[in-house]
C-alpha positions, 0 to 999 in steps of 0.5 A: 500500500503506497503513502505520500511519504513513497516518493520521498522514501524511494528516492532516499532508501533502496528497497531493502532499506525499506523493507528494513526500516519498515519492519523495525518500525512495526517492531517498535510499534508492537512493542509499545502496545504491548501493556506490561502489568505485572500479574494479578493474584488469583485464587486457586480454583480460577485458571489463569486467563491466556495472555494475547498480543496486539496485532501489528498496523497493516499500514504505516503510521501517519506523522502527527504534528508537534503537540501543543503544551496543555493549557492547564500547565503553567509556564516555569517562573523565571529565575530569581535575578542575579543581583538586587539594587539596595538604595539609601537616602538621606545620608552625607555625600561620600564613600563609606564601607559596606558589610553584611552581618547576620545581626543589625547591630554593626558587631564584627562578630556577626560579619559575613562578607564584605561587599563594595563601597557606597557612594552617596551622591551631594543629593544623599542619595546611594545605591549598591548592587547586591547578589540576590543570594544575600537575600531572604536570610534576614541579614542587614547591610551595615554602612560604617562611617569610616574604614576603620569601622568604629561607627555605623552610619546606617543600616538596612535589613535585607 
């Protein structure tokens, strides 16, 4: 029985290759149709049912279009950004060291990391980029007034 793909297959494959291809395809279809169900325990007085195999299809399978996604399945959420901007306002102009601490009191025993310096403009505003991994842990950004870290200028819970 000729299919709409026969001219293409004839041009690409020899008759031996086509027979091999269709035989392999038929075997795959047959293997996919056979149910792999574990045997059910039956009482001793009933004979076990005979197993039957499904007949192999007699025609070539039709090519189906690409399946469309199930509308009930929501799209995956986009990944979180790699960094967030943390903004400070009302500070004196200058450059200030910024650290991440586990407690917002500025004590050095709670130090986690040193991050970039905060540059505050003449209007009192400054911001830094902070990696997203620092957020969601109830940690704090500590802005110190000087490099000796003796006085806290500002804190911000992240």
